[in-house]
N, C-alpha and C positions, 0 to 999 in steps of 0.2 A: 356794755351790751354783750350778752353771752352768744357764742357761736351756736348756730342751729344744729350743727353736727355733734355737739357735745353729748346729748342723751343717747344717740346711736352708738357712739364710742364707748360709753359706760356700759351699755347693754352687751356689746360684744365682749368687753373685758369680763363681765359676769359669766357669760357662756363659756369662755376659754377657761376661766378659773374652775368652773364646775366639771369640766372634762379633763382636768389635769390628772395624769397617771393612766389614762386610757390608751390602748394600743389599737391602731386601725389596721385591719388586714385587707390584703388585696383580694377582691372577690372574683378574680380571674380563675379560669378552670384549667390551667396548664397541668400537664402530666409530669410526674416525677419518675415514671418507670424508665429504667435503663433500656436503651435501644442497643441490641447486640445481635449481630449476624452469626448464626451457627448453622452448619449443614453437614450432612454426610451423604455418601453415595454407595450404590450397590450395582454390580459387584464392587467390593472394596479393593480387590487386587486381581492381577492376571487379566487385565482388560486388553483386548485386541481391537484392531481396526474393524469397524462395522458393528461391534458390540453395542447394544442399547444400554445406556447408563441411566439409572434413575437417581435424581438429586432431590434431597428432602431437607427442607429448612424449618420443619415444624418445631425444632428446639430453639429457634430464635426468640428473643424476648423484646417487648411483651408478646403474649400469645395472640392478641387481637389488635386490629387497627394498623397493621403494617402493610407496606407495599414491598414487593420482591422484584429485583432487577438482576438478571443473570447475564454475564458476559463469558462466553465459552471460547472465543477465538482471539482474545487479547487485542481487539481493535477499539475498545472503549465504547462500542455501541451495545445496545440492549438486544440480546438474542432471544431471551425468553422472559416471561413474567410468571408470577404465581408461586405459592408456597412449595409446590412440588412440580418437577418437570423432568423431561428426558432429553438426552442428547447422544449423538454418536460421532466418532471421528473417522475420517477416511484416510488419514495419514498417521504414521507412527511417530513417536518422539515424546518429549516432555511438554505437557500442556498446563496452562494456568487457568483455573476457574475462579471467577470473581463474583461474589454475591454482595449486593448492597441492599440493605433494608432501611426503611424510613417510616416514621410515624407522622410525617408532614412537617415537623419542625426540626427533628433530629434524625441523623442517619448514621449507619455504621457499615463498614465493608470488611469482608473476610475473603482472603485469597488462599487457595490450596493448589498444590502441585500434583499432577497426575501423569503417570507414565503409560503410554499406549504402545503396545507391541504389534508387530506385524501379525496378520491373521493366521499365518502358518506357524508362528512361534509355538514352541512346546515348553510348558513349565518344568522347572527342575524338580527333583525328588530329594527332600531332606532326609538324612539317615544318620542317627547317632549309634555308634558301635556299643553294643551291650557287652558287659563283662562282669566278673565277680571273682573275689578271692576263692581259691580252690578249697580252702579249709578255714574254719573259724579258729578262735584262740585255744580251743580244746582239741584241735586236730580232727574235728568232725567235718565231713564233706559239706560244702555249701552247694545246694541244688538251686540254681537260679537261671532262668532263660529270658526274662523280660526286663529286669532292672539292673542298675549298677549297685552291687552290694560289696562293701568293704568292711574290714575289721581293723581297728587299732588295737594291737596286742602289747601290753606292758606287763609281762608275766614275771618280772623280777624287779618289782618296785622297791625302792629304799624305804625303810620305815620312817625316815625323816621327811619323806615326801608323801603325805597322805591326802593330796589334792589331785583330782582328775582334771588335767588341763591340756592333755595331748591333742594335737591336730594332725591332719594328714593332707596329702595332695591328691586330688582327683583329676585324672586325665580324661578329657572330653574329646572324642575323635569323630569327625564328620567326613573322613576321607572316602567313605563308601557312598556319599551323596552323588546323585547323577545330575548332569547339567541340563538335560532335556533331549537334545539330539547331538549328532557329531559336529554340527556347525556352531554349537553354542558351548559356553564354558561358564563355570560359576565364578562370579566376581566378588561375592561377599559371603562369609560365614559369620553370622552374628549370634552371640550367646547371651541369653537373659537368665540370670541365676535366681531371680525372684519374680516369677510371672504374676504373682498376686499383687505387686506394687507397681503403679504407673509412675516411674521415677522421672520420665521426661515430660509428663503432663500432656501427652498428645491424645488421650482418650483410649489408648490401647495399652493395657498393662503387660502384654506378652511380647512387645517388640523393643524393649529397652536393651541397649547394648552395653553389657558389662565386660565382655571380652569379644575380640574379633580374631578369626583365624580358623584354618581347617582343622587343626589340632591344637588344643590349649591345655595348660596345666592350671587348674584351679587350686590355689594354695590356701593353707591355714583353715581347712575345713574341720569344724568341730563335730563331735558325734551328733547325729541328727538325721532327720528325713527331709529331703529336698526334692523340688521339681525343677528341672532345667529345660529351657526352651531354645531350640535352634531355629534360626531364620536364615534361609539361603536365598540369594538373588543371582540369576544368571545374566548372560550378556545381552539377552533380549529384554531385560527388565522385569521378567516374571519371577515369582517367588513361591516358596513352599516352607512349611514349618513342621517340626516334630518335637515332642516332649518326651522326657524320660525321667523316671524316679531314681534318685541316688540315696542309698541308705548307708550311713557310716555308723557302725556299731563299735562297742568298746568293751575290753576286758582288762582289768588290772589285778595283779596278784602280789600280796605281801606274804613272805614266808618267815617262819622261825623267829618269833619275837615273844616277849614276856608281857603279861598284864599283871599289875600288882594286886594284892588283896585289899579288901575294903577297909576303910577306917571305921571307928566305932559306929558312926551314923551314916556313912556315905559309901556307895558302891564306887569301885574304881572303873573308870571309863577311858576309852580311846576313840577319838572321832576321825572319820574319813569323809572328806567333802566331795560332792559331785554336783554338777549342774544338770538339771532336768528341763527339757524343752517340751511343752505341749501348746502348740499354737495352731488351731484349726484353720484360721484365715490364711496362714502361710503354708498349710499342709505339711507342717513339721510337728509330728506327734510321736512321742515315745510309746513303744509297745509294752515294755516292762523293764523294771530295774530289779536286780537280784543280788543279794549278799549271801555268800557261801562261806561258812565258818567251819573249820576242821581243827580239833584240838585233842590231845591225849586225855583219856578218861582219868588217868592219875599221873601226876608228875613224878619223875624218878627221884627228885630231891625233896619231895613233900614230907614233912614231919607230922605224923598223926598226933593231934592234941585232943581229939574227941571222936565220938562215934561217926565214922564215915566222912570226916571233914577233909580227907584227901581226894574225895571223889569230885572231880571238876564239874562245874556247870556254868558255862558262859552263854551269853545271849546277845542277840542283835536287836537294836532299837533304831527306828527311823523317825527323823524330825524334819519338818518342812522349813521353809524360809522364815516363818514367824515363830520357829522353835516349838511348834505344836507336835506332840507325839502322834504319829500316824499309825504305827504298828510295832509289834515286838514279838519275840519268840518265847517269852517267859513261861507261857502255859504249856509248852511242849515238854512232855515228860522225858526223863533220862532214857527210858526204854524205847523212845520214839526218835532218838537222834541218830538216824541212819540214812539221811538224805544226801548221799554222796558216794563216790567211787572208793574213797579211802576209809570207809567206815568198817570196823571189825570189832573184835573184843578189846582192842587197845585204843581206838579212836572214836570220838563222837563227831557227827557231822550234822549241821543244822543250816537250813536255808530260810531267808526271808525274801518273799517275792512281793513287789509293789506293782500292781497292775495299772494299766493305762488310765482307767477311770479315776484313780486316786489323785491324778495330777490335773484334772479339770478344775476350772475356776467356778465352783458352785459352793453353796453354803454347807453342803454335806461332805465336801472333799477338801483337798489341801493345796491345790494349785501347783504350778511348776516353780522353777527358779533354783536357788541354792539349797540343796538338801544335805543332810548329814546321816550317814550310817554309823552307828556307834556300837562298839563291843563293850559289854558291861559284865563285870565280875562282882557278884554279891556275896562271894565267899571270903573267908578270912585269909586263906592262903593265896599266894601268887601262883599263876599257872602259865604254862607255855602254850602258845598258839602255833599250830603247825602251818596253817595257811588261812588267809582271808582273801576272797576274790569278789570283786564287784564287776557285774556285767550290765551294760546298758544296751538293750535290744530295741532298735528302731525298725527292724524288719523281721 
């Protein structure tokens, strides 16, 4: 006799077999959004007792469906609710603000530290001492009242060193900063050498601490344009900031060397390497780069082998990092080679100026990076060069 349950069991087996390979999903409606507490406050600094502070948590995530619980006095109890609220403190000192956000199933808490000063406290005044080199590398006066302007001068470069790699030290002086009043004093002088980058990831790109101290020496500074930020804190916990531009320019000079004559099919060349910086995000942009070439019109030891072939004609060519030719002086006629102080009936002078726009990163320009200025001789004879100067102007 067969069991009565046998037909039912066979039917179930057939259903299971027909569904093999299927995946069943949970039809629940749980949220996968990350719950994250984020808030800021205003004013963000120099807060005194009695000041009304606005706290704003609108950047918390997700943007909808959250509850907000604020604890302002570190007692673990809820002082305020809502996405935005206000508070004030009647006592000075270090305070800790705690925000907890929740979507009903998940929660997240953020705590921030806040310094409250006495109502009578006075903020400090940050002040960076401005100065400049009295002269550039050509003994021309430097007229500057707002920024720090320096020149690196290498006016006797060896011909074996045709690379611009010199750096300098920039002194940053905050000794003229004021503490606020006679009862206060400055406790911290913090320097941010790259205000465009938030290196400590606190949401404020201008308060990173690269150096600390009333006066510091910023070493190994390459030619370039820089913005420096000073942040001072006084004994009452109040702050002030100031920024200044720093321009480091460069001039290098090579004197009295030879360039050979061309081979049957190739010009003779000499390369000089330089690094060009054009970075608008970091506010480090070159103004111009200039090559200045001076050479005798005729060498004393030149032997004439044809009509006028002792008349020298040397040119400057510029190439970018991808070895693209950006500019040259080859179209400048012999009678137009008088762009320099040493030009007369004996010497030719020719300049090649590369303007700032040439270093931008667009399809029609050439970008920054490692550039080459090249002296080129397309004549058969070798010629003497009296001087070649490269100037990098960032101011």
